[in-house]
N, C-alpha and C positions, 0 to 999 in steps of 0.2 A: 282761572285758578291762580292763586299766588304761588303754589308749589310748581317747581320745574322738574319734570321727569323726562329723561331721555333714554329710549331703548336702543341698545347697541348690540351688534353682532361682531364683537371683538373690535374691529377697526371702524367704530362709529357708523353703523349701518343707518340708513335714512329712517326717519320716523314713520311708523306704520308697518314695519316688518315685524312679524312675530316669529320667534325662534331664530335658529342660527343657520337657516338654509342659505342665505346669501353668503355667509362666511365660507361654506363648503364650495359654493359655485365660484366665488372669487379666488379661493386657493387653487382650485383646478385650473381656472383660466390663466392665472399668472404662471403657474408651473408649466403648463403647456406652452404658454407664450415664450417663456425663457428658452426652452429647448427648440421649439419650432421656429422662433424668431432667429436664433443663431443658425439654424439649418438653412432658412431662406436666405439670410445674408451671405452665408458661406457659399451656397450654390450659385448665388448671383455674382459674387466677386471672385471666388477662387475655386471654381468647380473642379478643374483638372488637378489642382494641387491637393485638395482634400480627399479625392477619391484614389489618389496614388498611395500605394503601400510599398513595403520593402521589396516586393517581387513584381507587381503588375500595376498598371494604371489603366486609364480609359483606352479602348472600350471594354477590356476584360473586366475591369472593376468600374461600376457606374453609380454606386451609392456610397456616401461617406459613413464611417462609423461615428458613434456619438462623440468619442474623444476628439476625433479629427474635426468634427463640425463645431464643437463648443470651445476647444482649447488650443488649437494650433495657429490660428490666424487672427489678425486684427482687421476689422472691428467686431467680428462675430463673437470673439471671446468677451469683449467688453459688453456687448448686448446681453449675452447670457449672464454674466456675473452681476450686472446691474439688476436684471429682473429676478434672478435667484436670490439676491440679497433682499429684495423687496418682500419676498415671500417667506424668508427664513423665520421671521417672527410669527407668521401665521402657522407655519408647520409646528413650531413649539407650542403655540396656543392650541392647535389641534390635539396634541398629546395631552396637554393639561385638561382640556374640556372633556376629552374621552375618559380621562381618569375620574373627573367629577361625575360623569354620567354613570360610570360602572362601579365606583367605589363601594365596597361593602365593609361593614364592621368585621374586624378580625379575619379578613380574607386577604392573603398576600398577593394573589394573582393580579388584581388591578395595579398594585404598586409595581410588581415585576414588569408588567406590560408597559407601564408608564416609563420605567427606567430604561427598558429596551428601546422604546420610542425616542427617548431623549438621546441615547447613544447612537441610534440609527440616524437621527437628524444631524448630529455632529459628524458622523462618518460621511454622510452625503456632502456636507460642506467640505470635508477633507479631500475627497477625490474629485470634486468639481472645481475647487479653487487651486488644488495642486494637480496639474495635469500630468500625463505620462511624459510629456516633453520636459516639464519642470523637474520632476523627480519620479522616475519610474517606480522605484521600490515603495515609496510612501504612497503614491497614487494607487498601486496595487493593494497595499495594506488596507487603506481606507475602503477601497471598492469591495474587497473580499469581506471586510467587516460589515459593510452595508448589506451585502447579499446574505451573509450568515445571520445577521440580526433581523433581516426581513422574515425569516422563517418563524421565530417565536413571536414576532409582531403580528403577522397575519394569523397565526394559529391562536394567539391570545385574543385578538380582536374578534375572531369568529366565535371563540368560546364565550366571550363576554357580551356578545351581541344581544341587545334587547329582543324580545320575542316578536320581531318584525320579519315575517317570512320573506318579504321582498328583499330586504337588506341582506339577510343571511344568504339567500339564494345567489345574489350578485357577488357577495364577498367570496363565496366558495368558488363560483365560476372564474372570477378574476384570479384568485389564488392558484387554482389548478392550472389555468392557462399560463400564469407567470412561471411556475416551477416546471411545467411541461416543456416550456421553451428553452430551459437551461440545457437539457440533454442534447438536443440538436445543435445548440450553440457551441457546446464543447466539441462535438463531432466536427462541425464546420471549421472551428478554430484549428483543430488538429490537421484537417485537410489543407488548410492554408499554410500553417506554420511548418508542419513536418513534411507534407507531400507537395506543397506549393501548387495546389490545384487552382487554376485560373478561375476567377469568379466566386470562389468559396468565401472570400472575405466580404463580398457584397451581400451574400445571403446571411452571413454572420451579422453584418451590420443591420440588416432589416430586422432580424430577431432581436438585436440589441435595442433598437428603437421601439419594438413592440413591448419589450420589458418596461421601458420608460412609461409608455402609455398605460400599460396594465397596472403599474405601480401607482400612478396618479389616479387611475380610475378606482382602484381599491380604496384609497383614502377618501375619494369623493363620495363613497357610499354613505358617509356620515350625513349626507343631505337628508336621508330618510330617518336618521336617529335623533338629530339635533332639533327636530321640529317640536319636541316636547321640552327642550331646555331653553331657559330664558335668563339673560343677564340684564340687570337694571342698574344704570348709573344715575344716582340722584344726589342732590345737594343736601347732605346730612344736616348742615347747620340750619338751612332754611326750613327743612322738614321738621327739625326740632322746634323752631319758632312756630311753625304752623300748628304743630301738635299742642304746644302750650297755649295757643290761641283757640284751640278746639277745632282746628280744621285739619284737612288731609286724612290720611290713613296711617295706621301704625306700621312700623317697619317689622318685617318678618325675618328672623335670622336665617341665614343661608342653610344652616344645618337642618332646620325644620323643612325648608323647601327640598333639601336633598333627600330627607327621609320620605317625603311624599313622592318624590320623583322615582325613588327606588321601588316603591310600591307600584307605581304606574308602569314602570318599564319591566319589572319582574325579571331581573337579570338571570340568565339561564344557568350560570355556573353555581351549583349548589354544593359541590364537594369542596370542602375547605382544604387548603394546602397545609400539609403538616411537615415541618422541617425535620422532625425526628424520623418520620417514615422515609423521607427523602434521603436522610443520612444513612439509614439502614440499607436502602437500595444501593447507594453508592459504595458503601462498605462491602456489601455482598458481591457486587460486580468486580470491585478491585481485588477482593480476596480470590474470586474466581480467576481473574487475570494472573494473580500470583501463582495459582495452581498450574495453569497452562504454561506459564513462563518456566516453572521448574521442570514440568514434564517434558517440554520441548528441548530443554537444555540437557537432559539426562543422556540421550543418545549421542549428543554432540560431544560431551566430555568423555563418554565411554569410547567413542570412535578415535580419539586422540591416541589411545594406547595400541590398538591393533594397527593403526596407521604407521606408527614408528617401529612396531615389531614386524610389520609386513606379514602378519598372520595372527592367529588367535593368541591373545595375551593373557587370558584368564580374568581380566577385569570385566569381560562381557557379562559375568554373573550379576553385576550390579543392575542389569536390566530387570532382574527379578524382584527388585525392591518394591515395584509397584503392586505385587501380590500381597502386600501387608494386610489388606482387609481379611485375608483368610484366617488371621490370628483372632478375629472376633468370634470364631467358633469356640475359643477357650473362655470359660466363664470369668476367670480372673482378669484376663486382658480386656474383655468386653466391659466388665464393671469398672476397671480403671479408666479406660478411654471415655466412657459415657459420663463418668463422675468428674473427670478432669478434662473436659472437651476443650476449654479455652487454653489450657496448658499445652495440649497436643497440637492445636492449631498454631500456637506461638512457636513450638519446637519445629514445626514444619518450615518456618522461615529460615532455618539453618541453610536451606538451599539457596537463599539470596545472600546470606552472610558469607557464603563460600568464597566470594570474590576477595575476601581479606587474606586468603591463604595463597601463598605464592607457589607452593609445591603442587604440581598437577595431581599427584596421587591423593593428597589430603583434600584437595578441592573436589575430586570425585567422591571421596568418602562423605563429605559434607552434603553434596548434592543428593547422593543416594539416600542418606538418612532423611533429608528434608522431603524427598519425594515419598519415601515410605510413610512418614508421618502425615503428609498431606493426603495420601490416598486413604489411610485408615481414618483420619479425622473427618474428611468429607463423607465417607461412608457412614460413620457414626452420626454425623449431622443428619443425613437422610433418614436413617432408621429411627432416630429419636423423634423426628417430626412426622413419621409415617402415619401416626394416628390423626394428625391435623393436616388434612389434604391441602388446604389453602396455603399453609406455611411450607409444606413440603414442596409444592409446585413453585412457590416463590424462591425457595432455596435452589431448586433445580434450574429455574429460569436465570437466576443470578450466575450460577456456575457456567451455564452455556453462553450467556452474554459475555462472560469473562473471556471466552475464546474469540469472540468478535472484537473485543477491546484489544486482546493480544495481537490479532492480525493487523488491526489499525495502528497500534503502536509500532509494530515491526515495519509497517509501510512508512510511517513517519521517520523511522531511523534507517531507512533504506535497507530493509530486511534483516537488520539486527535487532535484538531486544535489549534495551538499555539496562536491564537488571539481570541479564545472564551472567554466569560465572566466568565467561570468556571476555567480559567487558570490564573496563575501568575508566577512570577519568581521562586518560590519555587517548583512548580510542572511541570516545563517545558514550561511555557508560554513566549511568546515574544510579548506581547501586545503593549508595547511602540514602538518597531520597526515597528510592523504592522500598528499602527496608523500613524506614521510619513510617511511611504511609501504610506499609503492610502491618506493622504493629498496631497502628490506630484502627485499621480496618478489622483486624481480628478482635480487638476489644469491643468494637461496636457490633460486629457480626455475631458474636457469641453471647451478647448480653441477654438475649431473650430465649436462647435454646434451653429446653428442659434438660435436667441431668438424669431424669428418670422417665420412662415411658413404656408403652406397650411394645416390646420388641417382637413384632409380629412374626410368627412362623420361624423362630430361630432354630427350631429342630426340624424344619421342613427340608427334606431331601427329595422332594417330588420332582417330576419332570418339568413342572412349571418353573421351578428355580433354575434348573439347568438351561432351559430355553431362554429365560431372562438373562442368564450369564452369557450365552452365545450372542444374544442381541447386543449386550453391553460391550462385549469384545469387538464385534464388528463395527459398532458405532464409534467407539473410541479410536480404533485404527483409522476409520474413514475421516473423522474430524481432524485427527493429528496429521495424517499423511497428505490430505488434500486441502484442508481449510485453515491450517495454522499459518499459512502465508498466502496473500492474495495473488502472488505471482506464480504459484506452483502449477496450477492447471493451465495458466496462460503459456508457461514453458512447455507443457505437454503438447499443445497444439501449434507451437511455433515451428515454422518450416522455412525461415530465411527471407531474403529480399528478392523482389519487392514485397513489402509487407502485405500479407493477405489475411491477417487476423488481428486479434487484440494485442495491445502492448501493456506491460505492467503499469506504466504511467501513461494515461490516467484510467485505463479500463479496469484496473483492479477494483475500482468502486463497484462495478457491476457484480463482482463476486460478493462483496460485502452486502449490497442491497439484496441479492438473492438469499444470502444467509439470514439477513434480517427478516425478510418476508417469510422465509420458511419457518423461522423460530416463532414469529407472531402467529402464523397460520396453525402451527402445531400446538401452540398454547391455547389458542381460541377454539379450534375445532380438531382435537386429537382423534375424534371418531372418524374424520375424513382422511387423515394422513396415515392411519394404520390399516386401511382396507387394501384388498388385493389390487384394485385398479391403480391406486396411487403408488403402490409398490412396483407395479409394472412400469409406470412412468419413470420411477427412479432407476430401475434396471435399464430401461431404454437410454436414459441420460448417461449412465455409466458406460454403456456400450459405445455410444457416440463419442464420448470423451476418449475412450481407449483406442478407437479405430480410425478416427478422422482428425484432420488438421484444420487450421484456419478458423473462420467464424463459425462454420458448422460444428466443428469439434468443440468450440467454446460454448455453443448453445447447450451441448450435452453437459459441459462442466457446470453451467449455471443451473441446469435441471438437477444435477447431482448435489450441488451445494444446497439448493432449496430443500431437497428431499432429506438429506442427512440432518439438517437443522430442524426440519419439521418433526421428525420422529424422535429427536433427542429427549425432549421433556417427557413424552409418554413412556419411552423405554426406561428412563432413569427413575421416574416415579413408580412405575410398575415393579422394577427390580427392588426398590426400597421396601416393598411390602412382603418380600420373601426373605429367605435366609441370606443375610449379607455376606457371610463367609463364602457362599456359593455364588450369588449373583454378582458381587463385586470382586471377591477374591479370585474365583475361577474366571470371571469375566476379564480381569486384568491379565490373567495367565493366557487366555485366548488372544488378547491384544498383543502380548509379548511374542507369541508364536507368529503372529502376522507381521510384527516388526522384523523378526528374524527372516521370515520369508521375503520381506521387502528388501532386506540386505542381500540375501543369497542370490536373488535374480541377477545382480550385477557383480557380486563378490564371490561368485561360484568357484573361482580358482583358489580361494583361500580357506574353504570350509569343506568338511567331509560330506560327500553326497551332493555337493553343489551343482554338478552338471545335470542332475535330474530336474532342477528348477530354473536353469539358466534361461534368461530372457523371457520369462513367463509372467510379465505384469498382468496379462489377461487372466491368468489363473488367480492372481491376488484379488483382482476386482470381482471376479465371480465368487470367490470364497467370501469376501466382505459382504456382498449383497445377499448371498444365501444366509449368512449368519444374521444379518439385519432382518431378513424376511422371517426367520424363525422367531426372533425377538418380537417383531410386529404381530405375528400370528398369536403369540402368547399374550401380548398386551391386549389384543382385541378380545381374546377369549376371557381374560381377566376382567375387562371392563364391562362385559355382559352382565356381571353380577352386581354392577353399580348402576344407580339410576342416572347418574351424570358422568360424563367423561372427565378426566383429570383437569383439563384446562378450565373448566367452568367453576372450579372451586376457588380460584384466585379472587381475593378481595379487590374491589375497584381501585383503592389507593395503590396496592401493589402492582396491579396491571398498568395503571396510568404512569406510575413512576418508572417502571421498567421500559414502557413504550417511549417515554420521554428520554430516558437514558440512551436507548437505541437511536433515537433521532439525533441526539447530541453527538454520539459516536460517528454516525454517518456524516454529520456536518463537519466534524473534525477531519474525517477522511477526505471529504471533498476539498476543504480548505488546504490540506496538505498536498493533495493531488495538484491543485492549482499552483501552489508554491514550487512543487517539484517539476512542473512541466518544463522541459528543456528550452532554454533561451540562448544557448551557446551559438557562437558564430562558426565553430568547427574549422578554424583556419589552421593550416600546418605552421610549424615554427619558422621555417625558412622558405617562405613562399617565393620570394624573388629569385632565389638561387635554384629553384626546382629540386630541392633536396628532400629526400625521404629517409627518415631514420626509423629503422624497423628493429623489433626485439622479439625474443622468445623467452618465456619463463614458465617454469612449473611452479605454481603458487601453492601447492600442497593444501588445497581446500581452505585457504585463507585462515589457517591456524598456524601460529608461529611455534618455535621450538619450546616455548614455555606455556603453550595452550592459551594464548591470548589471541583475540581476533586481530588480524594483520592488515586489514584493508587500508587503514590510514598510512601505514608504513610503505605498503606497496604503491599506493597512489603517489606518495612523496618521491619515491625513487623514479617512477615513470615520468613524473613531471620534471624532476631535476635533470633527467637524461634527455628531455625534449623529444620523447618518442612520438612519431606520427602514426605508426601502426605497431601493434604488439599482439602476439599470440599468447594466450594464457591456457595452460594445461592443468589437469586435475582441478577443474573449475566448476563442475556440476555439483552444486550444493543443495539442490531442491529434493532432498531426501531426509527422512527422519534422522538418520545417523549424522548428517551434516547440518541439521538445524533448519531445514527448509529455507535456505537463504539464496540470495542471488547477488553476489558482490559485484557483478558486472554493472548493475544499476548504479552502485556507488561510484565506480570508476568512470562510467560514461558521463554522469552528471557532474562530477567534480573535475574531470579533466576535459570536458567538452569534446567527447568523441562519440561516434556512432558505434553500435555494438551489435554483433551477431553472436547469439548465445551458443550456436552450434546444435548438434543433436540433443534433443530434450531428455529429461530424466526417465521417460518411458522408453528410451532407446537403449538403455542398459550399458552406458559407457561412463567413464569417470570424467568426461567432459573436455571440450575444446572450445575456446571462445576467441573472438577477434574484436579488438578495439581499433578504431580508425578515425583520424582527423579528416580523412577524405570520404566523400559520399560512397556508400556501398550500392552500386547499381544493381547487382544481382548476386545471389549466393545460393549454393546447393550444399546439402549435407550428405556425407557418405559414411557408411559403416563398412569397413574393409574386411576381407575374408579372415575369419578367425575360427577355424573348425575345432580347435582345442582350447585355446586360451580366451582371454577377455576380448570383447569387441574393441576395435581400434577406430576412433572417431576422426573425421577429417572435414574441413570446411574448404570449399572452393568458392572464393568471392572475387568479383570483378569490381575494382575501385576506379573512380574517376580521379586520376592524379594529374593535376594541372592540364585538364582537358585531354588527357591520354588515358585509354583504358589499360589498366594493369591488373593482372591476376595475382591474387595472394592465396596461398595454401597454408592452412594450419593443420598439423597432423600429430597424433600421438600413436606411436607404434606399440606392438604387443610386448609382453614380458620376455626377458632373456631366456627363460626356460622353454618357450614355445617357438622353436626354430622354424618349423614349417609355416606357422602363422606369419612370422616376420618375413619369410621369403615370399609368400603369396601377397602380403601387404605391399612389399617393395615393388613387385611387378605391377600390381594394380595402380599404385600411386604414380609410378613412372609413366605408365600409359596415360593416366589422367593429366599429368603435367605436360606430356608430349602432345596431347590433343589440342593444346592452346597455342596459337601462333603469336599471342600477345606477350609483351614483357611480363615476367613472372618473378615471384619471390616465394620461397618455401620457408616457413617458420615451423621447426619440427623437433620431435623427440624420436630418434631413429634406433637407438640401442644397437650400435655397431661401431667398429673401429674405423678410423679414416683409411681409405684406400684398400679396405678388406671386405670380403663378404658382400652383404647387401648394399654397402656403400657404392659399389660399382654399378648397381642397378639404379640407384637414385641419381647418381652422377653418371649419365650415359647419353648415347645418341638417341635412345628412346625417349628420355625425358627432355633432353636438350638443356639440362640445368648444369650449372657450374657451382663449385664450392666457393664460399665467400673468401676462404683462406685455406687452400690445401696444405700449406706448411704447418698449420696448427694440428699437431698430432696428439695433443692431450685432451681428446674429446672421446666421449662414449655415448652420450645421450643427445644433447642438443646440437642442432646443425641449422645453418642458414644457407640456402641455395638460391640461385638467381639465374636469369637469362635476359638478354636484350636490354640490359640496364648498365649504366656506368657505375661501377663499384668504386667508392672513394674512401671508405673507412670501416674498421671493424674493431670491436673491443669486447672484453669479458669483465663483468663486474661481480664482485663477491656478494654472496647472499646475505651476509650478516647473520642475524638469528631469525630471519623471517621464514625460511624454508630450508630444504636440503639440496637445492639446486641453484646454480648461479644464473644470472641474467646475461644473455649474449645479445649484442647489438651490432647492427651494420648500417652504413650510410650509402645511399645510392643517389645518383642524379638521373632524372627522367629525361630521355632524349626528346628533343623538340624538332618537329618537322620530319617529313618522310626521308629526306636525305640522311639526316643524322641517325634516325632509327635504323635505316638500312645498313649504314656503316657499322654501327654497334653490333647489329645482329650477325654481320659477316665475320667478326673476329672470333677466333677459337680460343679455347682455354689456355693453350700454350702461350699465345701472344699476350694474353692478359697477365700471365705470371712473369714473363721475362722483363727484368729491370723496371718493374712498375711501382716499386716502393717509393714513398716520398716522406720527407720530414714534415713535421707539423707546420713549420714556417713557410713551406713551399705550397701549401694548399690554402684556398680562401678561408676567411674566418667562418663563413657559414657552413663549411664542411667539417669543422673541428668539433670534437667532443668537449663537453664542459670540463673545465679545470678543477671543478669541485671535488672530483674523485681521484686526483693525483695524490701520491704519497699514502697517508693513512686514511684519506677520504673522509666521509661523514657518516655518522650513524651506523658504522660497521661496514659500509659499502666503499669499495675502492677498485681501481683497475688492478687486476692481478693476472697471473700466468705470464703475460708479457710485461707486466708492471706499468703499461702505458697503452694507449690506443695505437692501432696501426693505420696508416694512410697509404693511398694508392693514387698514382697518376691516372686520370681518366683515359678511356680509349680514344 
């Protein structure tokens, strides 16, 4: 033949091959050769070096990680890069060919998958060519991007797979294996990085290599699909000549071939992607996020006022703004709200706009108005859509998904919400952006809502409406108190060091995945989640959460999270079919009563009748579950009158778009958890001098005098003072009234310190926390005797300070009015401190005058402790005591406008060796006091306090009382 035709499989496959099978085989071979070739070379030449990590080497660690094998040494790095460069074009070709195979007219999914595949390939190049040794941050960024993009790539490829059962089967198997391996990988990495378990990194490395093989194998499955795809390279000029001479065959346009191929492959994705529907979903979820952001901020801004009044302020009445749906019982109000629903939703954004108001009172008014409008607007949205079951369930699903998004955003902002009214640009707030997005979300969210509808059962005052209200009240309280922050239930089960349970980072994702699974299960099969056996499982989980610690207690937390989210949509949609003034108005009233109950169990000293409910979180949990049980029973009875349960009314596009949104939220959480995972070296500031700088500070729930979140300012002062250990009091924020926050996460990650949260929020104290640059070897939590007043929390921690075991006590005494409580607490703590023969430091809030009353119990032969400076008689609350340490400095730093209590700081030198420790322990308090003062120039530079706070100081912080630090000659 005069015509020359060459069949190619991308890289000039030999003549005689039909289809693109050799292309897939070649791609797989080269990819595996790149990784395995570098591994073989590395083991052959540098085995002991590439298995060595920061803690262990051979024989504890015996297999290298991927990054160590391909990027740390020559020549294995060169071998890998050369081979991976060879295959880069093939990977891009794979993406392009897959798009040609699956492309459909007017369907955006193949285009989306192709774009993801392209970005994924570029990310692969990023983290393979930029190793962790070259640039750790950029390497991690590209690697996280690759893992995140792998999820839509695998999902999209499975969805677009031609009807080839063998290929689909293998793709699903490899995808499940790939993502299943990530969870144990994270666990093993934590075991290695945090707990320094020997051999954990080798197991992590084996799983890491398995991910490489599974990833390559997933792409290799195209060998089954490309058999029907053919690319022909021909000489078009010679073909034209042949055709003009009457020879050869006519050219067939690729588009025609493509259409025939589509018919042959019958691509399985039939539902077209609709950007409008996707935008509706995003807007609904974000608007739900705004609702939960405002609701969770209400208790926080209310709490500011009784906090400063030290009692009931009157502003607590703003809690009742949530019962605004009860106004829908009035025809005029109902007509206005339903006719102007968009306006009402826009007015609810006042709760976000509140950050513009500097005066705390005005800010509270704005938040209260915003919450009132949000509650009545969402209720009106539900009842207007009650006749359209599919739309009603979509609205409810978006509202509940907004809670998961809120928890995820709080996790990303280290338990603060960036659109709360206590946030602004100086402390990490993004209020302006949040408000702008909120306006757009409302405009999109309300565009399809009817302004008129069958307001079913508006005159219904039957028992079913009341039962629905009880269920709504219990559900709202459970979601708010337990699920509005992923660390809340983790703090419930926390019981100190060594760690025997989950950590907020990264295990908070387990809470999110339980919430996600529960929401999806309750939407798909509400008939299974509102039955008595499921309710029993939920009650059992709540009991385990309340009564147990560690991982076992957390399993109860996950069960509770799953159950609460599972019943959310069924209860919300059932309530929408009844009288809204009762189901939501009365429901929010029940929620408010539970919120007050939630406060009274710990603040019983400040409210009438408080002692009757003191320390009864168990009563709260039982009440919550009983209320939800009533609501579930009512929903089950209501659904008997319908042929299908509520979740089955959802249209496929709504279901798929919300499921995809939940996947994206989980991916964002995982990526954030990876970025937040601690990588600090935890080194003290003056390691060579064996100096320990210790401080005690009452941080006033991390709200400053002007009701702004104070974490950033607290962090800056701790950092500037170079504190190695610091006790924080009034630090338990995992409650509705304090925003369900945990500022110790922010401090520990930003300052590079270990943290012991202290007695958890279910222990009914105002909190005591310990931050330390030194490893916390062991810690126990104590609740000191308090027969009349509030419980007094204490932490007893043993720290490894320069290879010496030193005990640190953090303690908050009872109130001034409860004298007997304080006497019993002084005796208890004195015995506790005296029971330790080790060097010790007490960082405390004692509520006593120096040298008077209970002071003589704390500083006594029983405790063995000495006052850091007995001559300082201008103290009432904060004290630093010590024993068997060399005291070298003491200072008092003004609080500025952060809180109502100063920061007290002391410096000690840890004795080295048995002889020195014995000498220091033998000296009594009198010998320490006689002629031991020193001038600053007489002490080494490492013993000195920063000069930053001399004179007027900085940011309102300065040395005061003595107007300068005090120094002492060591024993």
